[in-house]
N, C-alpha and C positions, 0 to 999 in steps of 0.2 A: 326516493322520498324527498331528499334535499332539492332535487331538480324541480319537483312538483311545487314545493313551497316557494322556490325562487320565481317560478312562472306565475304563481298566484299573487305574490307580492308585486311583481312587475305589472300585472294586469290591474290590480287595485290602484297602484300609483298612477297608471296611465289614465284610468277612467275617473279617478277622483280629482285629478289635476284640473280638468275642465270645470268641475263643480266649484272649485275655489278660484277660478279665473276672474277676469274682469266682469263684475256684475253691476257696474255702475248704470244707473238709470238717470235720465234727465227729464225734467218737466218744463213746460213753458208757463210762466206765472207772471202775475202783476202784483207789485207791492201796493198794499191798500192805502198806505200813507202818502208815499211819493208819487203814486200812479205810474211808475216806471215799469216797463216790461223787462223780464230777464229770464235767463235759463238757470234753473236751480237743480242741485243734485239731491235735495231732500224733498220729500213729498209735501206739497203745499198744505197748510193746515186749514185754510179757508177763512181765517180771521185777519192775520197780518199779511199773509201771502196767499193770493187767490189763483187757483189753476185756471188757465184760459182754455185748455183742452183736456179731455179725459185720457188722452194717449200718453204713453211714456215712450221715450226715445233711447236708443242704444248708444248713440254718439252725440256729443255736444254739437257737432257740425249739423247734424240732421235737425236737432232742436232749434238751432239758430236759423236755419232755412225756414222752418215753420213760423218762427217768431217774426221774421221779416214779412211774411205773407198775411199775417193777421191784421184786420182793420183797426183793432183796438190799440195796436202798437206802432202806429205811424205818426 
C-alpha cells in the first residue's frame, strides 16, 4: 500500500512539473506613442501597445527574429 502511494505521488510530481514549467510567451508589438517595435511578455492591449502579428512565440530569440523581418519595424 505504501509503495503504491509512493509511486502515485512520484507520477503526479513528474507530470505536474511540466505544467508549472516555463510558460512564458512573447509577442511582437509596436508602442502606439513612440512607434517603436519591441518584444513584450504581456499580451498587447491594442490601445497603447499594438500587436504586429497574431502569433505568440515560445522564446524571446524567436520573437526578435520575427521583429527584424517585419517591414513596419525597420
